[in-house]
ROFI-648740 format. One line per field, with one value per atom (N, C-alpha, C): atom name; x, y, z; residue in one letter; residue number from 1. Coordinates in Angstrom, 3 decimals, padded with zeros to 6 digits, always signed. Layout:
BEGIN
atome <- (CA, ...)
x <- (X, ...)
y <- (Y, ...)
z <- (Z, ...)
residu <- (a, ...)
num <- (NUM, ...)
This chain:
BEGIN
atome <- (N, CA, C, N, CA, C, N, CA, C, N, CA, C, N, CA, C, N, CA, C, N, CA, C, N, CA, C, N, CA, C, N, CA, C, N, CA, C, N, CA, C, N, CA, C, N, CA, C, N, CA, C, N, CA, C, N, CA, C, N, CA, C, N, CA, C, N, CA, C, N, CA, C, N, CA, C, N, CA, C, N, CA, C, N, CA, C, N, CA, C, N, CA, C, N, CA, C, N, CA, C, N, CA, C, N, CA, C, N, CA, C, N, CA, C, N, CA, C, N, CA, C, N, CA, C, N, CA, C, N, CA, C, N, CA, C, N, CA, C, N, CA, C, N, CA, C, N, CA, C, N, CA, C, N, CA, C, N, CA, C, N, CA, C, N, CA, C, N, CA, C, N, CA, C, N, CA, C, N, CA, C, N, CA, C, N, CA, C, N, CA, C, N, CA, C, N, CA, C, N, CA, C, N, CA, C, N, CA, C, N, CA, C, N, CA, C, N, CA, C, N, CA, C, N, CA, C, N, CA, C, N, CA, C, N, CA, C, N, CA, C, N, CA, C, N, CA, C, N, CA, C, N, CA, C, N, CA, C, N, CA, C, N, CA, C, N, CA, C, N, CA, C, N, CA, C, N, CA, C, N, CA, C, N, CA, C, N, CA, C, N, CA, C, N, CA, C, N, CA, C, N, CA, C, N, CA, C, N, CA, C, N, CA, C, N, CA, C, N, CA, C, N, CA, C, N, CA, C, N, CA, C, N, CA, C, N, CA, C, N, CA, C, N, CA, C, N, CA, C, N, CA, C, N, CA, C, N, CA, C, N, CA, C, N, CA, C, N, CA, C, N, CA, C, N, CA, C, N, CA, C, N, CA, C, N, CA, C, N, CA, C, N, CA, C, N, CA, C, N, CA, C, N, CA, C, N, CA, C, N, CA, C, N, CA, C, N, CA, C, N, CA, C, N, CA, C, N, CA, C, N, CA, C, N, CA, C, N, CA, C, N, CA, C)
x <- (-215.957, -216.315, -216.034, -215.974, -215.673, -215.653, -215.252, -214.946, -216.225, -216.413, -217.652, -218.551, -218.777, -220.386, -220.610, -219.661, -220.503, -220.613, -220.298, -220.214, -221.969, -222.051, -223.195, -224.492, -223.968, -225.039, -225.534, -224.553, -225.203, -225.756, -225.654, -226.354, -227.821, -228.135, -229.340, -229.716, -229.634, -230.159, -230.190, -229.181, -229.918, -231.330, -231.923, -232.718, -234.048, -233.775, -234.627, -235.165, -236.294, -236.971, -237.530, -236.853, -237.661, -239.116, -239.406, -240.636, -241.342, -241.173, -242.599, -242.276, -241.716, -242.281, -242.537, -242.023, -242.905, -244.277, -244.679, -245.899, -246.999, -245.868, -247.124, -247.213, -246.112, -246.868, -247.435, -247.193, -248.192, -247.438, -246.311, -245.805, -245.243, -245.490, -244.943, -243.349, -242.522, -241.123, -240.653, -241.248, -241.131, -241.164, -242.006, -242.472, -240.672, -241.194, -239.854, -238.782, -238.271, -236.969, -236.628, -237.835, -237.807, -237.425, -238.249, -238.038, -236.367, -236.175, -234.626, -233.748, -233.911, -233.013, -232.255, -232.921, -232.139, -233.144, -232.830, -233.571, -234.417, -235.685, -236.562, -236.150, -234.933, -234.298, -233.710, -232.792, -232.390, -232.949, -234.394, -235.161, -235.866, -235.589, -236.062, -235.202, -233.856, -232.429, -232.478, -232.608, -233.025, -233.830, -235.415, -236.223, -236.071, -235.083, -234.760, -233.529, -232.106, -231.143, -231.160, -230.393, -230.029, -229.016, -228.543, -226.455, -226.858, -227.619, -227.920, -227.037, -226.195, -224.851, -225.738, -226.789, -227.074, -225.496, -226.058, -224.606, -225.354, -224.967, -225.118, -226.084, -225.996, -227.530, -228.656, -228.261, -229.877, -230.253, -229.043, -229.495, -229.806, -230.433, -230.561, -232.136, -231.703, -233.541, -234.268, -233.762, -234.775, -234.854, -234.237, -233.754, -235.201, -235.177, -236.064, -237.817, -237.811, -238.745, -239.290, -238.747, -239.052, -238.920, -238.582, -239.502, -240.736, -240.703, -242.329, -243.000, -242.914, -243.829, -244.055, -243.425, -243.695, -244.461, -244.063, -245.357, -246.289, -246.515, -248.030, -248.490, -248.598, -248.924, -248.619, -248.385, -248.548, -250.000, -249.991, -251.217, -252.600, -252.162, -253.310, -253.633, -254.927, -254.700, -253.416, -253.471, -252.010, -252.824, -253.925, -255.398, -255.229, -255.427, -255.990, -254.789, -253.705, -252.317, -252.030, -252.521, -252.009, -253.117, -254.497, -255.391, -254.623, -254.357, -254.017, -252.615, -251.783, -250.399, -251.055, -252.177, -252.448, -253.593, -253.934, -255.254, -254.449, -255.111, -254.521, -255.172, -254.083, -253.846, -253.751, -254.736, -254.721, -253.304, -252.748, -251.323, -250.239, -250.698, -249.435, -249.317, -250.093, -250.569, -251.552, -252.629, -253.333, -252.626, -251.503, -250.388, -251.283, -250.637, -250.361, -249.453, -249.386, -247.662, -247.370, -247.696, -246.421, -245.868, -246.716, -246.517, -245.718, -245.924, -244.878, -243.761, -243.409, -242.096, -241.046, -241.667, -241.731, -240.705, -241.741, -241.597, -240.573, -240.056, -238.936, -237.530, -236.758, -235.542, -234.762, -235.085, -234.637, -235.859, -235.901, -237.080, -237.037, -235.325, -235.301, -236.212, -235.846, -237.130, -238.424, -238.548, -239.561, -240.803, -240.005, -240.469, -240.933, -239.416, -239.424, -240.759, -241.237, -242.501, -243.649, -243.619, -244.990, -244.488, -243.760, -243.652, -244.049, -243.684, -244.076, -244.799, -245.728, -247.155, -247.870, -248.317, -248.308, -248.258, -247.137, -246.615, -247.562, -247.924, -248.494, -250.172, -250.610, -251.940, -252.754, -251.244, -251.287, -251.382, -250.955, -251.118, -252.295, -253.129, -254.050, -254.320, -252.640, -252.163, -252.286, -253.691, -253.130, -253.131, -252.526, -252.117, -252.559)
y <- (-047.791, -048.255, -048.781, -049.349, -050.483, -051.311, -052.718, -053.916, -054.548, -054.275, -054.368, -053.822, -053.179, -051.730, -052.542, -053.025, -053.213, -055.252, -055.537, -056.748, -056.958, -056.030, -055.898, -055.830, -054.309, -054.008, -054.962, -056.080, -056.955, -057.894, -058.294, -059.351, -058.787, -057.153, -056.816, -057.048, -056.117, -056.644, -057.776, -059.355, -060.143, -060.631, -060.373, -061.013, -059.800, -058.680, -057.306, -057.850, -057.468, -057.025, -056.396, -055.224, -053.770, -053.907, -054.490, -053.997, -054.310, -055.649, -056.549, -055.336, -054.424, -053.757, -052.627, -052.339, -050.979, -051.106, -052.380, -052.642, -052.741, -053.860, -053.801, -052.057, -051.318, -050.575, -049.252, -049.930, -048.487, -047.366, -047.793, -046.457, -047.000, -045.552, -045.555, -044.980, -045.773, -045.175, -044.025, -043.490, -041.720, -041.404, -041.993, -042.062, -042.939, -043.679, -044.637, -044.296, -043.582, -042.943, -041.771, -040.580, -039.464, -040.344, -041.782, -041.554, -042.060, -042.300, -043.094, -042.550, -041.111, -040.328, -040.849, -041.290, -041.596, -041.259, -041.042, -041.126, -042.506, -042.029, -043.260, -043.859, -043.645, -044.574, -045.454, -045.254, -046.376, -047.540, -046.838, -047.785, -048.863, -048.268, -049.673, -049.856, -049.751, -050.544, -051.473, -050.971, -052.577, -053.515, -053.171, -053.759, -055.108, -054.584, -055.016, -055.906, -055.707, -056.384, -057.189, -058.330, -059.080, -058.358, -058.266, -057.577, -056.118, -055.660, -054.200, -053.653, -052.800, -052.104, -050.859, -050.383, -049.311, -048.720, -047.508, -047.138, -047.192, -047.622, -048.026, -047.775, -046.069, -045.249, -045.903, -046.193, -045.972, -047.617, -049.118, -050.312, -049.792, -049.375, -049.099, -048.774, -047.367, -046.886, -047.927, -049.053, -049.962, -050.859, -051.755, -052.545, -051.770, -050.744, -050.232, -050.224, -049.733, -049.557, -051.300, -052.339, -053.610, -053.892, -053.731, -054.087, -053.068, -052.083, -051.780, -052.025, -052.848, -053.765, -055.070, -055.400, -056.541, -056.411, -055.284, -055.218, -054.498, -054.023, -053.338, -055.251, -055.550, -056.929, -058.045, -057.944, -058.127, -058.031, -056.572, -055.624, -055.875, -055.885, -055.533, -056.252, -056.487, -056.946, -055.844, -056.615, -055.773, -054.303, -054.784, -053.302, -052.456, -052.805, -051.896, -050.970, -051.807, -051.311, -050.146, -050.441, -049.294, -047.851, -048.207, -047.344, -046.570, -047.443, -046.369, -045.955, -046.131, -044.958, -044.143, -043.940, -042.791, -042.122, -042.396, -041.794, -041.396, -040.201, -039.045, -039.606, -039.249, -040.785, -039.593, -040.298, -038.830, -038.698, -040.288, -040.279, -039.638, -039.545, -038.969, -037.366, -036.441, -035.346, -034.965, -035.742, -035.693, -035.630, -036.689, -036.806, -037.977, -038.013, -039.791, -040.731, -041.904, -042.229, -042.133, -041.692, -041.518, -040.079, -039.412, -037.900, -038.175, -038.833, -038.682, -038.976, -039.907, -040.922, -039.492, -038.787, -037.795, -036.771, -035.757, -035.025, -035.213, -036.974, -037.192, -036.742, -036.103, -035.931, -036.822, -038.556, -039.310, -040.135, -040.893, -041.595, -043.175, -043.261, -044.127, -044.034, -043.010, -042.302, -042.679, -042.012, -041.726, -043.073, -044.010, -045.009, -046.038, -045.969, -046.489, -046.158, -044.706, -044.119, -044.721, -044.609, -045.856, -047.584, -048.084, -049.271, -049.655, -047.877, -048.569, -048.051, -047.578, -047.054, -048.295, -048.954, -050.448, -051.222, -051.201, -052.300, -051.820, -050.742, -050.019, -049.998, -050.072, -050.482, -052.304, -053.155, -054.599, -054.490, -053.899, -054.221, -053.693, -053.106, -051.581, -050.668, -049.980, -048.642, -048.123, -046.758, -045.644, -044.085, -043.908, -042.229, -041.486)
z <- (-227.797, -226.338, -225.368, -224.849, -223.403, -223.654, -223.732, -224.476, -223.015, -222.032, -220.927, -221.362, -221.977, -221.829, -222.998, -224.365, -225.671, -225.239, -224.682, -224.342, -223.886, -222.270, -221.812, -222.652, -223.816, -224.896, -225.684, -226.225, -226.795, -225.989, -224.766, -224.008, -224.296, -224.049, -223.861, -224.862, -226.373, -227.689, -227.913, -227.692, -228.181, -227.762, -226.545, -225.762, -226.421, -226.990, -227.225, -228.562, -229.199, -230.616, -230.694, -231.344, -230.937, -231.848, -232.719, -234.054, -232.828, -232.131, -231.593, -230.046, -229.716, -228.238, -228.678, -230.209, -230.559, -230.885, -231.244, -231.823, -230.632, -229.209, -228.168, -227.633, -227.523, -226.914, -227.540, -228.952, -229.721, -230.185, -230.320, -230.821, -232.333, -233.060, -234.168, -234.255, -235.513, -235.328, -234.991, -235.457, -235.116, -233.674, -233.070, -231.577, -230.919, -230.683, -230.733, -230.586, -232.225, -232.623, -230.891, -231.141, -229.918, -229.028, -228.312, -226.854, -226.877, -227.710, -227.319, -227.620, -228.933, -228.888, -230.240, -231.475, -232.253, -233.688, -234.602, -236.110, -235.980, -236.747, -237.237, -238.279, -239.095, -239.886, -239.278, -237.980, -237.111, -236.546, -236.219, -235.786, -237.239, -237.912, -238.969, -239.263, -239.227, -239.838, -238.837, -237.220, -236.151, -236.325, -236.579, -236.916, -238.077, -239.062, -240.202, -240.368, -239.431, -239.397, -238.333, -238.548, -237.500, -236.384, -236.712, -235.870, -235.930, -234.852, -234.838, -233.199, -233.773, -232.456, -232.281, -231.697, -231.225, -230.059, -229.987, -228.648, -227.199, -226.089, -225.398, -224.560, -224.481, -223.889, -224.697, -225.741, -226.693, -226.425, -225.679, -225.599, -223.983, -223.354, -222.314, -221.832, -223.060, -222.886, -223.590, -224.610, -225.381, -224.259, -223.163, -222.764, -221.436, -220.890, -219.914, -220.796, -221.535, -222.893, -222.367, -222.633, -222.585, -221.609, -220.613, -218.777, -218.902, -219.812, -219.317, -220.309, -221.229, -222.182, -221.585, -220.664, -219.848, -219.086, -217.922, -216.942, -217.565, -218.945, -219.178, -219.841, -219.942, -220.751, -219.762, -218.866, -217.067, -216.292, -217.392, -216.502, -216.892, -218.526, -219.641, -220.551, -221.737, -222.564, -223.755, -224.787, -225.530, -225.463, -226.603, -227.049, -226.002, -224.316, -223.305, -223.032, -223.227, -223.156, -223.252, -224.789, -225.915, -225.755, -225.182, -225.360, -223.200, -222.549, -221.172, -221.270, -222.298, -222.871, -222.750, -223.391, -223.951, -223.449, -221.881, -221.067, -220.199, -220.008, -218.476, -217.672, -216.743, -215.173, -214.260, -212.992, -211.794, -211.569, -211.031, -210.239, -211.386, -212.031, -213.175, -213.645, -212.434, -212.530, -213.643, -214.138, -215.352, -217.068, -216.871, -217.818, -218.232, -219.587, -220.164, -219.205, -219.973, -219.230, -220.105, -221.590, -222.908, -222.892, -221.822, -221.809, -220.433, -219.745, -218.728, -218.750, -219.593, -220.316, -220.561, -222.281, -222.543, -221.327, -220.449, -219.560, -218.732, -218.742, -217.342, -217.644, -216.942, -217.558, -218.210, -217.638, -218.840, -219.444, -220.152, -221.092, -219.686, -219.269, -218.549, -217.163, -216.721, -215.535, -216.205, -216.915, -217.182, -217.197, -218.305, -217.830, -216.660, -215.792, -214.551, -213.827, -213.366, -213.354, -213.822, -215.008, -215.289, -214.757, -215.221, -214.131, -212.492, -212.137, -210.598, -210.429, -210.752, -211.213, -211.287, -212.392, -212.471, -211.409, -210.996, -209.093, -208.720, -208.414, -207.207, -207.696, -208.897, -209.555, -209.107, -209.502, -208.949, -207.637, -206.725, -205.393, -204.912, -205.357, -204.763, -204.147, -204.571, -204.397, -205.091, -205.284, -206.177, -205.347, -206.450, -205.717, -206.751)
residu <- (m, m, m, n, n, n, l, l, l, s, s, s, l, l, l, e, e, e, k, k, k, e, e, e, r, r, r, d, d, d, l, l, l, i, i, i, l, l, l, k, k, k, k, k, k, i, i, i, k, k, k, i, i, i, k, k, k, k, k, k, i, i, i, r, r, r, n, n, n, n, n, n, l, l, l, g, g, g, f, f, f, s, s, s, r, r, r, a, a, a, k, k, k, l, l, l, a, a, a, q, q, q, i, i, i, i, i, i, g, g, g, i, i, i, s, s, s, d, d, d, k, k, k, s, s, s, i, i, i, y, y, y, r, r, r, w, w, w, e, e, e, h, h, h, e, e, e, v, v, v, d, d, d, i, i, i, k, k, k, p, p, p, h, h, h, y, y, y, n, n, n, s, s, s, a, a, a, l, l, l, r, r, r, i, i, i, s, s, s, k, k, k, l, l, l, k, k, k, e, e, e, l, l, l, e, e, e, e, e, e, k, k, k, l, l, l, l, l, l, d, d, d, t, t, t, f, f, f, t, t, t, r, r, r, e, e, e, d, d, d, a, a, a, k, k, k, k, k, k, w, w, w, l, l, l, n, n, n, t, t, t, s, s, s, n, n, n, r, r, r, a, a, a, l, l, l, g, g, g, s, s, s, r, r, r, t, t, t, p, p, p, v, v, v, k, k, k, t, t, t, i, i, i, f, f, f, a, a, a, a, a, a, e, e, e, t, t, t, p, p, p, e, e, e, q, q, q, g, g, g, a, a, a, q, q, q, m, m, m, i, i, i, i, i, i, d, d, d, l, l, l, l, l, l, t, t, t, n, n, n, m, m, m, e, e, e, s, s, s, g, g, g, v, v, v, f, f, f, t, t, t)
num <- (1, 1, 1, 2, 2, 2, 3, 3, 3, 4, 4, 4, 5, 5, 5, 6, 6, 6, 7, 7, 7, 8, 8, 8, 9, 9, 9, 10, 10, 10, 11, 11, 11, 12, 12, 12, 13, 13, 13, 14, 14, 14, 15, 15, 15, 16, 16, 16, 17, 17, 17, 18, 18, 18, 19, 19, 19, 20, 20, 20, 21, 21, 21, 22, 22, 22, 23, 23, 23, 24, 24, 24, 25, 25, 25, 26, 26, 26, 27, 27, 27, 28, 28, 28, 29, 29, 29, 30, 30, 30, 31, 31, 31, 32, 32, 32, 33, 33, 33, 34, 34, 34, 35, 35, 35, 36, 36, 36, 37, 37, 37, 38, 38, 38, 39, 39, 39, 40, 40, 40, 41, 41, 41, 42, 42, 42, 43, 43, 43, 44, 44, 44, 45, 45, 45, 46, 46, 46, 47, 47, 47, 48, 48, 48, 49, 49, 49, 50, 50, 50, 51, 51, 51, 52, 52, 52, 53, 53, 53, 54, 54, 54, 55, 55, 55, 56, 56, 56, 57, 57, 57, 58, 58, 58, 59, 59, 59, 60, 60, 60, 61, 61, 61, 62, 62, 62, 63, 63, 63, 64, 64, 64, 65, 65, 65, 66, 66, 66, 67, 67, 67, 68, 68, 68, 69, 69, 69, 70, 70, 70, 71, 71, 71, 72, 72, 72, 73, 73, 73, 74, 74, 74, 75, 75, 75, 76, 76, 76, 77, 77, 77, 78, 78, 78, 79, 79, 79, 80, 80, 80, 81, 81, 81, 82, 82, 82, 83, 83, 83, 84, 84, 84, 85, 85, 85, 86, 86, 86, 87, 87, 87, 88, 88, 88, 89, 89, 89, 90, 90, 90, 91, 91, 91, 92, 92, 92, 93, 93, 93, 94, 94, 94, 95, 95, 95, 96, 96, 96, 97, 97, 97, 98, 98, 98, 99, 99, 99, 100, 100, 100, 101, 101, 101, 102, 102, 102, 103, 103, 103, 104, 104, 104, 105, 105, 105, 106, 106, 106, 107, 107, 107, 108, 108, 108, 109, 109, 109, 110, 110, 110, 111, 111, 111, 112, 112, 112, 113, 113, 113, 114, 114, 114, 115, 115, 115, 116, 116, 116, 117, 117, 117, 118, 118, 118, 119, 119, 119, 120, 120, 120, 121, 121, 121, 122, 122, 122, 123, 123, 123, 124, 124, 124, 125, 125, 125, 126, 126, 126, 127, 127, 127)
């Protein structure tokens, strides 16, 4: 891995607690692993080890999920956010936000679609 990518990955991950994100989004280890594209055993290790070193692409996905988590918790209570993620939404073609993340070309794009929807909702724009 390129040294600058490794440094960027390390900076991203120092700010992120994987278990907290997973719990706040209401994801099982298996679901989070599927979104990131890794094994659920890796998620377990990341949650319990101090010095995690996921691949750069995994770190970017984790970072985008952290951004989604923050936006959700700015918009909803933790429990309401979990419910909202699993409720079909007209603005998403009657898909749930979680299914939208899975259906997108990349998980980052799917998470960004949800972040954009939440931003529009805060602005009073419903599509």
